Every structure is written in structure tokens, then in C-alpha cells.
C-alpha positions in Angstrom: 165.6 175.7 8.1 168.2 173.1 7.4 166.9 169.5 6.9 169.0 166.4 7.0 168.2 163.1 5.3 167.4 159.9 7.2 168.6 156.6 5.8 167.4 153.2 7.1 170.3 150.7 6.6 168.6 147.6 8.1 171.0 145.1 9.7 174.7 145.7 8.9 178.0 145.0 10.4 179.6 147.6 12.6 182.6 147.8 10.1 180.2 148.6 7.2 178.3 151.2 9.2 181.6 152.8 10.3 182.9 152.9 6.7 179.7 154.6 5.6 179.9 157.1 8.5 183.4 158.0 7.5 182.5 158.3 3.9 179.6 160.6 4.6 181.7 162.7 7.1 184.2 163.3 4.3 181.3 164.1 1.9 179.7 166.7 4.2 182.8 168.2 5.7 183.2 170.9 3.2 179.8 170.8 1.6 178.2 173.8 3.4 174.9 173.5 1.6 174.0 170.1 3.0 173.1 169.5 6.6 174.0 165.8 6.6 172.2 162.5 7.2 171.0 160.4 10.1 171.7 156.7 9.7 169.4 154.1 11.4 170.5 150.5 11.6 170.9 147.4 13.7 174.2 145.6 14.0 175.5 142.1 13.9 176.8 141.3 17.4 179.6 143.7 18.3 181.3 145.1 21.4 183.0 148.5 21.3 185.5 149.5 23.9 185.8 153.1 24.9 188.7 155.1 26.1 188.2 154.3 29.8 188.2 150.5 29.2 191.5 149.2 30.5 191.4 145.5 29.9 189.9 145.3 26.4 192.9 143.3 25.1 192.2 140.6 27.7 188.5 140.4 26.9 188.6 140.9 23.1 189.6 137.3 22.4 186.8 135.8 24.6 184.2 138.0 22.9 185.5 137.1 19.4 185.2 133.4 20.3 181.6 134.0 21.1 181.1 135.2 17.5 181.0 139.0 18.1 183.1 141.6 16.4 185.3 143.8 18.7 186.4 147.4 18.1 188.5 149.9 20.1 186.9 153.3 19.6 187.7 156.9 20.5 184.7 157.7 22.6 184.3 158.0 26.3 183.0 155.2 28.4 183.7 151.5 28.8 182.2 148.6 26.9 179.0 148.8 24.8 177.2 145.9 23.1 175.1 146.4 19.9 173.2 143.5 18.4 170.2 142.4 16.4 166.9 144.1 17.4 168.6 147.2 18.9 168.1 150.4 17.0 171.2 152.4 16.6 171.2 156.0 15.3 174.3 157.7 13.9 174.0 161.4 13.1 176.5 162.5 10.5 175.9 166.3 10.4 177.7 169.3 9.1 177.7 171.5 12.2 178.8 174.6 10.4 175.8 174.3 8.0 173.5 173.8 10.9 175.2 176.8 12.7 175.9 174.8 15.8 178.2 176.7 18.2 180.8 174.8 20.1 182.6 175.9 23.3 185.8 177.8 22.6 187.8 174.8 23.9 186.6 172.6 21.0 186.7 172.9 17.2 184.5 171.2 14.6 187.4 168.8 13.8 187.4 167.6 17.5 184.2 165.8 16.7 185.8 163.5 14.1 186.8 160.1 15.3 189.0 157.2 14.5 188.2 153.5 15.2 190.6 150.6 15.2 189.7 147.0 14.8 191.0 145.1 17.9 
């Protein structure tokens, strides 16, 4: 039985949460003895724009003027808002250690992501 840790981060910025996720992903990528961690947090106001969102550049300025951070992310979907009082869960897991089988059309590296600040 593989067990992962759970870390409660409190309220943090999306950028800080993303930096921690990327750091942990690198830490667990080749550490086959560790299952990973689940991060629990809430964010300062932030909008993330997924791959299907076409007019993020037009909307980003308006949202920033309202005081929210804005990010373009490599996930499906459109626009998502995260803010105070909303629990967000980020699993950062070593799928090889957990022996998770993926479809032949995907590799474990397909699950890595890149986020750009808009």
C-alpha cells in the first residue's frame, strides 16, 4: 500500500501554488519510493484560461483591473475562477510508484503541464 502525504497550505497565490506543484513534480518524478503529496489550499482571486478559451487576451485586462490574477494554462476547458473560501486540491503523484496504468496513447510525461502568466 502506497500512501501519499497531505499538505494544507492555507490561502496562497496561484503563482505560489503552481511553483510548489512544479517543484514537487520534479522531486517525485524519479523518486520511485515516494507516492507524492496532495496539496490543499485556497487562492487569492485568480482566473485560469484553458485551451479552448479563444478570447482570453481580450478578457485578461478587464479581469486584472478587477484585482484578479490571470493565467493561461494547458488544461482543457474554458475559464475557471478560484478565490477565497473555495477549497482547491492538487494531487502531485508519482504514477509509476502508484502503479497507475495509462492508455497506450499516453505516457506519464503527458501528464506534466506548463502554465504561462497572461
